[in-house]
matplotlib code that plots the C-alpha trace (Angstrom):
import matplotlib.pyplot as plt

x = [0.0, 2.7, 4.3, 1.1, 1.1, 4.7, 3.9, 0.8, 2.8, 5.6, 3.2, 1.4, 4.7, 5.8, 2.4, 2.9, 6.1, 4.2, 3.2, 0.3, -1.1, -0.9, -2.7, -5.4, -5.9, -6.0, -8.6, -10.7, -10.4, -11.4, -14.2, -12.5, -13.9, -11.1, -11.0, -9.4, -11.8, -14.8, -13.6, -13.1, -16.5, -18.0, -16.3, -17.6, -21.1, -21.0, -19.9, -22.5, -25.2, -24.1, -24.5, -27.8, -29.1, -28.3, -30.0, -33.0, -33.1, -33.2, -35.8, -38.1, -37.7, -36.2, -39.2, -39.8, -36.1, -34.1, -31.6, -28.6, -30.3, -32.2, -29.0, -27.0, -29.9, -30.2, -26.5, -26.6, -29.5, -28.6, -26.0, -28.0, -29.6, -26.9, -24.0, -25.7, -27.0, -23.6, -22.0, -24.6, -24.4, -20.6, -20.8, -23.3, -21.1, -18.1, -19.6, -22.0]
y = [0.0, 2.4, 1.7, 2.9, 5.9, 6.7, 6.2, 8.6, 11.2, 11.1, 11.3, 14.4, 16.0, 15.4, 16.9, 20.0, 20.8, 20.9, 24.4, 23.4, 21.3, 24.3, 26.4, 23.7, 23.4, 27.3, 27.5, 24.9, 26.6, 30.0, 28.8, 29.8, 27.9, 26.8, 23.8, 21.5, 22.5, 22.1, 18.5, 17.8, 18.9, 17.0, 13.8, 14.5, 15.1, 12.0, 9.8, 11.0, 10.7, 7.0, 6.1, 8.0, 6.5, 2.9, 3.6, 5.1, 2.1, -0.4, 1.7, 1.8, -1.5, -3.9, -6.3, -6.0, -6.3, -7.6, -5.7, -6.1, -5.1, -2.3, -0.9, -1.2, 0.6, 3.3, 3.8, 4.2, 6.5, 8.6, 10.6, 11.1, 14.1, 15.3, 15.7, 18.2, 20.0, 20.2, 21.4, 24.1, 25.3, 25.4, 27.5, 29.8, 30.2, 30.9, 33.5, 35.2]
z = [0.0, 0.8, -2.6, -4.4, -2.2, -3.1, -6.8, -6.7, -4.7, -7.4, -10.2, -8.6, -8.0, -11.6, -12.9, -10.8, -12.7, -16.0, -16.9, -19.0, -16.2, -14.0, -16.4, -16.8, -13.1, -12.8, -15.6, -13.8, -10.4, -11.9, -14.1, -17.4, -20.4, -22.7, -25.1, -22.4, -19.7, -22.0, -22.9, -19.2, -18.2, -21.2, -19.9, -16.5, -17.6, -19.9, -17.1, -14.8, -17.5, -18.3, -14.6, -14.2, -17.5, -16.3, -13.0, -14.7, -17.1, -14.3, -12.5, -15.5, -17.4, -14.8, -15.1, -18.9, -20.2, -17.0, -15.0, -17.3, -20.6, -19.0, -17.5, -20.9, -22.8, -20.2, -20.2, -23.9, -24.1, -21.0, -22.8, -25.9, -24.4, -22.1, -24.4, -26.8, -23.9, -22.3, -25.5, -26.1, -22.5, -22.5, -25.8, -24.2, -21.1, -23.2, -25.5, -23.4]

ax = plt.figure().add_subplot(projection="3d")
ax.plot(x, y, z, "-o")
ax.set_aspect("equal")
plt.show()
């Protein structure tokens, strides 16, 4: 376990020395919308929507389709509405 902690600590220390990583973290903290932060937030929103879609699919169709198929279909259809909305929302925040 201590070896893993040492590796993670070394990785974080190496990342702190990269100027572009510092700029990325600074943009995230200040709320600046750049291409990298938009891709980051799109990934976060996609991950959350996949999980929420799977939970919603199980909740709605567990008896008709079974748990695993309902979760797979929900996980596929969950991001269908979220990804375009996040892209439009980030564009509005960037340009307004």
